[in-house]
C-alpha positions as CSV (number, residue, x, y, z in Angstrom):
1,M,-66.0,21.7,34.4
2,T,-63.7,23.9,36.5
3,T,-61.7,26.7,35.0
4,R,-58.4,27.5,36.7
5,E,-56.7,30.9,36.6
6,P,-53.0,30.7,35.6
7,A,-50.5,31.1,38.4
8,G,-48.7,34.4,38.6
9,I,-50.2,37.9,38.6
10,P,-53.7,38.0,40.2
11,T,-56.5,38.6,37.8
12,R,-59.2,41.3,38.3
13,R,-61.8,38.6,39.1
14,V,-59.6,36.9,41.7
15,M,-58.7,40.3,43.3
16,H,-62.4,41.1,43.6
17,T,-62.9,38.1,45.8
18,M,-59.9,38.7,48.0
19,P,-60.0,40.0,51.6
20,P,-59.1,43.7,51.9
21,A,-55.5,43.1,53.2
22,V,-54.7,40.6,50.5
23,H,-56.4,42.9,47.9
24,S,-54.1,45.8,48.9
25,A,-51.0,43.6,48.6
26,A,-52.0,42.5,45.2
27,R,-52.5,46.1,44.0
28,G,-49.0,46.9,45.3
29,L,-47.6,44.0,43.3
30,L,-49.3,45.3,40.1
31,A,-47.9,48.8,40.6
32,A,-44.4,47.4,41.2
33,F,-44.7,45.4,38.0
34,A,-45.8,48.4,36.0
35,S,-42.9,50.5,37.4
36,A,-40.4,47.8,36.4
37,I,-41.7,47.7,32.9
38,A,-41.5,51.5,32.6
39,S,-37.9,51.5,33.9
40,L,-36.9,49.0,31.3
41,T,-38.5,51.1,28.5
42,L,-36.7,54.2,29.6
43,A,-33.4,52.6,30.4
44,P,-30.4,54.1,28.4
45,G,-29.7,50.8,26.7
46,C,-33.3,50.7,25.4
47,A,-33.5,54.3,24.0
48,P,-35.0,54.5,20.5
49,A,-32.5,54.8,17.6
50,P,-32.1,58.3,16.1
51,A,-34.0,59.0,12.9
52,P,-32.0,58.2,9.8
53,G,-31.2,60.6,6.9
54,L,-31.0,64.3,7.3
55,V,-32.4,65.3,10.6
56,I,-33.1,68.9,11.8
57,Q,-31.2,69.5,15.1
58,N,-32.8,72.9,16.0
59,P,-36.5,72.4,15.4
60,Q,-39.0,75.1,16.5
61,G,-42.3,73.6,17.5
62,E,-43.9,70.6,15.9
63,R,-42.7,71.4,12.4
64,P,-38.9,71.0,12.2
65,T,-38.6,72.5,8.7
66,F,-40.8,75.6,9.4
67,H,-39.7,79.0,10.7
68,D,-41.8,82.1,11.3
69,F,-40.1,85.5,10.7
70,G,-43.3,87.3,11.7
71,R,-43.6,90.9,10.6
72,I,-40.5,92.4,8.9
73,A,-39.6,95.7,7.3
74,A,-39.8,95.9,3.5
75,W,-36.1,96.9,3.1
76,E,-34.3,94.6,5.6
77,E,-33.0,91.1,4.7
78,V,-33.8,88.4,7.2
79,R,-32.1,85.0,7.6
80,H,-32.6,81.7,9.5
81,T,-30.3,78.8,9.8
82,F,-31.5,75.2,10.0
83,I,-29.0,72.7,11.4
84,L,-29.0,69.4,9.5
85,R,-27.3,66.2,10.8
86,N,-26.4,63.3,8.6
87,N,-27.6,60.3,10.6
88,D,-27.0,57.8,7.8
89,P,-23.9,55.5,8.0
90,E,-22.8,56.9,4.6
91,P,-22.1,60.4,3.2
92,I,-25.2,62.2,1.8
93,T,-24.9,64.1,-1.4
94,I,-27.2,67.1,-1.6
95,R,-28.2,67.3,-5.3
96,R,-30.3,70.5,-5.4
97,L,-31.4,73.5,-3.4
98,M,-34.4,75.0,-5.1
99,P,-36.1,78.2,-3.8
100,A,-39.6,78.7,-5.2
101,C,-39.2,82.5,-5.0
102,S,-36.6,84.8,-6.4
103,C,-36.7,86.6,-3.0
104,A,-34.9,83.7,-1.3
105,V,-31.6,81.9,-1.5
106,G,-30.3,78.9,0.4
107,R,-26.6,78.5,1.4
108,I,-25.3,75.3,3.0
109,S,-22.0,74.5,4.6
110,Y,-20.3,72.4,7.3
111,L,-17.0,72.3,9.2
112,D,-14.7,69.4,8.2
113,A,-12.5,67.4,10.6
114,D,-9.8,70.1,10.4
115,G,-12.2,72.9,11.3
116,E,-12.3,74.3,7.8
117,R,-15.6,75.6,6.4
118,V,-16.8,73.6,3.4
119,R,-19.3,75.6,1.4
120,G,-21.9,74.2,-1.0
121,R,-22.5,75.5,-4.5
122,P,-26.3,76.3,-4.5
123,R,-26.4,77.1,-8.2
124,E,-24.7,73.9,-9.3
125,E,-25.4,70.1,-9.1
126,P,-24.4,68.5,-6.8
127,V,-24.5,71.2,-4.2
128,L,-22.5,69.5,-1.4
129,T,-21.6,66.1,0.1
130,L,-22.1,65.8,3.8
131,P,-20.0,63.2,5.7
132,A,-21.7,60.6,7.9
133,G,-22.3,62.1,11.4
134,A,-21.5,65.7,10.3
135,E,-23.8,68.7,10.8
136,A,-24.5,71.2,8.1
137,E,-25.8,74.8,8.4
138,L,-28.5,75.6,5.9
139,E,-28.9,79.4,5.9
140,V,-32.0,80.7,4.1
141,V,-31.8,84.4,3.3
142,V,-35.0,86.3,2.3
143,D,-34.8,89.8,0.6
144,P,-38.2,91.4,1.1
145,R,-37.5,93.9,-1.7
146,H,-38.2,91.1,-4.1
147,V,-41.5,90.1,-2.5
148,R,-44.0,91.4,-5.0
149,V,-47.0,91.8,-2.7
150,K,-46.4,93.8,0.5
151,N,-48.5,94.1,3.6
152,A,-49.7,90.5,3.2
153,D,-48.7,87.0,4.4
154,K,-46.0,85.3,2.4
155,L,-44.8,81.7,2.6
156,V,-41.3,81.2,1.2
157,V,-40.5,77.6,0.1
158,L,-37.1,76.0,-0.3
159,R,-36.8,72.4,-1.5
160,L,-33.8,70.2,-0.9
161,S,-33.2,66.9,-2.7
162,C,-30.4,64.4,-1.8
163,D,-29.4,60.8,-2.4
164,S,-30.4,59.5,1.1
165,P,-33.0,56.8,0.8
166,N,-34.4,57.9,4.2
167,T,-34.9,61.6,3.4
168,P,-34.7,62.1,-0.4
169,F,-36.7,65.3,-0.2
170,L,-37.0,68.0,2.4
171,T,-39.3,71.1,2.1
172,F,-38.5,74.1,4.2
173,E,-41.2,76.7,4.7
174,L,-40.6,80.2,6.1
175,H,-43.5,82.6,6.9
176,L,-43.2,86.3,6.9
177,Y,-45.4,89.4,6.6
178,V,-43.6,92.2,4.7
179,Q,-44.7,95.4,6.2
180,S,-44.2,98.3,3.9
181,L,-44.7,101.9,5.2
182,L,-45.4,102.9,1.6
183,Q,-46.6,101.3,-1.6
184,A,-45.2,102.4,-5.0
185,T,-46.9,101.6,-8.3
186,P,-44.9,100.5,-10.2
187,Q,-42.4,99.3,-7.6
188,T,-39.7,99.6,-10.3
189,I,-39.7,102.4,-12.9
190,D,-38.9,100.5,-16.1
191,L,-38.2,103.0,-18.9
192,G,-37.5,100.3,-21.5
193,P,-35.3,101.5,-24.4
194,I,-34.3,105.1,-24.1
195,P,-32.4,107.2,-26.7
196,A,-28.8,107.9,-25.9
197,S,-29.0,111.6,-26.9
198,S,-32.0,112.5,-24.7
199,G,-32.2,109.9,-21.9
200,G,-35.6,108.9,-20.5
201,M,-38.3,109.7,-17.9
202,G,-40.9,107.8,-15.9
203,T,-43.1,108.1,-12.9
204,S,-44.3,106.1,-9.9
205,K,-47.3,106.8,-7.7
206,V,-46.7,106.3,-3.9
207,I,-49.3,106.0,-1.2
208,T,-49.1,104.9,2.5
209,G,-49.0,101.2,2.9
210,V,-51.7,101.1,5.6
211,A,-54.9,103.2,5.6
212,G,-54.7,106.0,8.1
213,S,-50.9,105.7,8.5
214,T,-49.1,108.7,9.8
215,V,-46.1,108.0,7.6
216,R,-45.3,111.0,5.3
217,V,-42.8,111.5,2.5
218,T,-40.7,114.6,3.1
219,G,-38.5,114.7,0.0
220,I,-35.9,113.0,-2.2
221,E,-33.2,111.7,0.1
222,S,-30.7,110.5,-2.6
223,T,-30.4,109.3,-6.2
224,S,-27.9,107.2,-8.1
225,D,-25.4,108.8,-10.5
226,S,-26.9,110.0,-13.8
227,L,-30.4,109.9,-12.2
228,E,-32.5,112.9,-11.2
229,A,-35.9,112.8,-9.3
230,E,-38.7,115.2,-8.5
231,L,-41.6,114.8,-6.0
232,A,-45.1,116.1,-6.1
233,H,-47.7,115.8,-3.3
234,T,-51.5,115.8,-3.4
235,V,-54.4,114.6,-1.2
236,Q,-57.1,112.6,-2.8
237,S,-60.1,111.3,-0.8
238,R,-58.2,112.1,2.4
239,E,-55.4,109.8,1.3
240,H,-51.9,111.2,0.6
241,L,-50.5,110.6,-2.9
242,W,-46.9,111.3,-3.9
243,T,-45.9,111.3,-7.6
244,V,-42.2,110.5,-8.2
245,T,-40.7,111.5,-11.5
246,A,-37.3,109.9,-12.4
247,R,-35.1,111.1,-15.2
248,V,-32.1,109.2,-16.6
249,A,-29.5,111.6,-18.0
250,P,-28.6,111.8,-21.7
251,G,-25.2,110.7,-23.0
252,L,-24.8,107.4,-21.1
253,P,-23.0,104.4,-22.7
254,R,-25.3,102.0,-24.6
255,G,-26.5,99.1,-22.6
256,A,-28.4,98.4,-19.4
257,F,-28.9,101.1,-16.8
258,R,-29.7,100.3,-13.1
259,G,-30.3,103.1,-10.6
260,E,-32.1,103.8,-7.3
261,L,-33.7,106.8,-5.7
262,R,-34.6,106.9,-2.0
263,L,-37.5,108.9,-0.6
264,A,-37.0,110.6,2.8
265,L,-39.9,110.0,5.2
266,T,-41.0,110.2,8.8
267,G,-42.0,106.9,10.3
268,P,-45.0,106.1,12.5
269,G,-43.0,107.4,15.5
270,G,-43.4,111.0,14.4
271,P,-41.0,113.6,13.0
272,D,-37.9,112.2,14.8
273,D,-38.6,108.7,13.3
274,R,-36.7,109.3,10.1
275,R,-36.5,106.5,7.5
276,S,-36.1,106.1,3.7
277,F,-38.0,104.2,1.0
278,P,-36.2,102.9,-2.2
279,I,-37.6,102.9,-5.7
280,Q,-35.6,101.1,-8.5
281,V,-35.1,102.6,-11.9
282,Q,-34.0,100.6,-14.9
283,A,-33.6,101.3,-18.7
284,T,-31.7,100.2,-21.8
285,V,-29.7,102.9,-23.5
286,V,-29.9,102.5,-27.3
287,P,-29.3,104.6,-30.4
288,D,-31.8,107.3,-31.2
289,V,-33.2,105.2,-34.1
290,I,-33.8,101.5,-33.6
291,L,-35.3,98.5,-35.3
292,E,-38.1,96.5,-33.5
293,P,-37.8,93.6,-33.3
294,G,-34.0,93.6,-33.6
295,T,-34.0,90.4,-35.8
296,F,-36.1,89.5,-38.9
297,S,-37.5,86.0,-38.2
298,F,-39.2,84.0,-41.0
299,G,-40.0,81.1,-38.8
300,S,-40.6,77.7,-40.5
301,F,-42.2,77.8,-43.9
302,S,-42.7,75.9,-47.2
303,P,-40.1,76.8,-49.8
304,V,-42.9,76.6,-52.4
305,D,-44.7,79.6,-51.0
306,G,-41.8,81.7,-49.6
307,A,-42.2,83.7,-46.5
308,L,-42.3,87.3,-45.1
309,A,-40.6,88.8,-42.1
310,T,-41.4,92.4,-40.9
311,A,-40.0,94.9,-38.4
312,E,-40.2,98.6,-37.8
313,V,-37.7,101.4,-37.8
314,R,-38.5,103.9,-35.0
315,A,-37.1,107.3,-34.1
316,L,-37.2,107.4,-30.3
317,V,-36.7,111.1,-29.6
318,G,-40.0,113.0,-29.6
319,G,-40.5,114.9,-32.8
320,D,-37.5,113.3,-34.5
321,R,-37.9,111.9,-38.0
322,V,-35.8,109.6,-40.3
323,I,-35.7,108.5,-43.9
324,V,-34.8,104.9,-44.9
325,T,-32.8,105.4,-48.1
326,G,-31.7,101.9,-49.0
327,A,-30.9,98.3,-47.9
328,A,-28.2,95.8,-48.6
329,V,-28.5,92.0,-47.9
330,S,-25.6,89.7,-47.2
331,G,-25.4,85.9,-46.6
332,A,-25.3,82.6,-48.3
333,D,-28.9,83.0,-49.7
334,A,-28.8,86.8,-50.1
335,Q,-29.9,86.5,-53.7
336,A,-33.2,85.0,-52.6
337,I,-34.0,87.8,-50.1
338,S,-35.6,91.0,-51.2
339,V,-36.3,94.1,-49.0
340,A,-39.1,96.6,-49.1
341,F,-39.7,99.7,-46.9
342,E,-42.2,102.5,-46.6
343,P,-42.9,105.4,-44.2
344,V,-45.8,105.5,-41.7
345,A,-47.4,108.9,-42.0
346,A,-44.5,110.7,-43.8
347,D,-44.2,114.5,-43.8
348,S,-43.8,116.7,-46.9
349,L,-40.1,115.9,-47.0
350,G,-40.7,112.1,-46.9
351,R,-39.5,111.8,-43.3
352,S,-41.3,109.8,-40.7
353,E,-41.0,108.7,-37.1
354,R,-41.7,105.1,-38.1
355,W,-40.9,103.0,-41.2
356,S,-42.2,99.6,-42.0
357,V,-39.6,97.2,-43.3
358,S,-40.3,93.8,-45.0
359,L,-38.0,91.0,-46.0
360,H,-39.3,88.5,-48.5
361,A,-37.7,85.0,-48.7
362,H,-38.4,83.8,-52.3
363,P,-39.4,80.2,-53.2
364,S,-36.0,79.8,-54.9
365,I,-34.2,79.6,-51.5
366,Q,-32.1,76.4,-51.3
367,S,-31.0,76.0,-47.7
368,A,-33.0,74.2,-45.0
369,T,-31.8,76.7,-42.5
370,F,-30.6,80.1,-43.6
371,S,-29.4,83.3,-42.0
372,G,-27.7,86.5,-43.0
373,R,-27.6,90.3,-42.4
374,V,-29.4,93.3,-43.7
375,E,-28.1,96.8,-43.5
376,L,-30.6,99.7,-43.6
377,Q,-29.2,103.0,-44.8
378,L,-30.7,106.0,-43.0
379,E,-30.9,109.8,-43.4
380,H,-30.5,110.9,-39.8
381,P,-28.1,113.3,-38.0
382,L,-26.9,110.8,-35.4
383,V,-27.7,107.3,-36.9
384,S,-26.5,106.6,-40.4
385,S,-27.5,102.9,-40.6
386,I,-29.0,99.9,-38.8
387,D,-27.5,96.4,-39.1
388,A,-29.8,93.5,-38.3
389,G,-29.9,89.7,-38.7
390,Y,-32.4,87.5,-40.3
391,V,-33.1,83.7,-39.9
392,G,-35.5,81.2,-41.3
393,H,-36.2,77.4,-41.8
394,T,-37.8,75.6,-44.7
395,R,-39.8,72.5,-44.2
């Protein structure tokens, strides 16, 4: 039985039996055929269709949604913009922009047909609707002051979700290394509640961010209004240590206080390399005598057994004392609430820095959910009473 080769391109076996001249011509034919196929593949009319959905137009390397900030200073914001093109035939609604770290925020916008900038609302849903074929700028801003761990690698993540079936989720990753010349412990001096009449004080310990660093703190460069600061320097085990003491002035309005002090320092470049290092200070200005917690909570309890809610009256100024002289209860079920109070370590005059206060909800209470107010009368030169709420639920 004879096997015939099909007509057309010579096979490898046929070429092997050809004379040299014919063999060379056959190889040329094969090369021409391969070139023709390649030209058809690369022809403009045969170019592959663009990827659908939201497509990054300015990729860096093999990971389009990744950017490397490298090493950055601990007090300087950095930002990077990703260009996103809507390659779908319909508009794409971006539902959410979700940074995984409080140190980052994403802002997205595009130019409309009239050249007007349309800005998204990153804290609302939906964020933005991007027309078909339009390009959006997604700017990611990173504030290294809110990066908790300094002198270490950090990966900031921002997630985008949209209604495109082709790219419903995109995850953007930004690497950085926050290089801090100094490290403060704590990074924020949080004084908590401070009495209005005397203010408050707190400290932070500061060391160089890298062992053997030539950075030195030279003094207090500046402080916010109503904030004072002092600096003390010691050397322990050949390492420099600076103790910063911050004082919030008395007499401030009640409520939240936010301030900042900046340390003056010489950078690694020597005495002429002058820089500064910020330390945040926060507090809540309150009356000299407070109730902790500020509300009596009975929780959920059986009306058969009744319930107890407790709190403590505290005089915040050192050495100050107070007397709780009485209490008045108001509310729909006030008749079913009784109050008891007693000092903790009273002096000979019955005064104490702390008083324990108890509210008892009796079994006779009728309401499924009840609430009211209790006013504690005090003997104190600056605070005559404390008004607090109470709440409970019977089951």
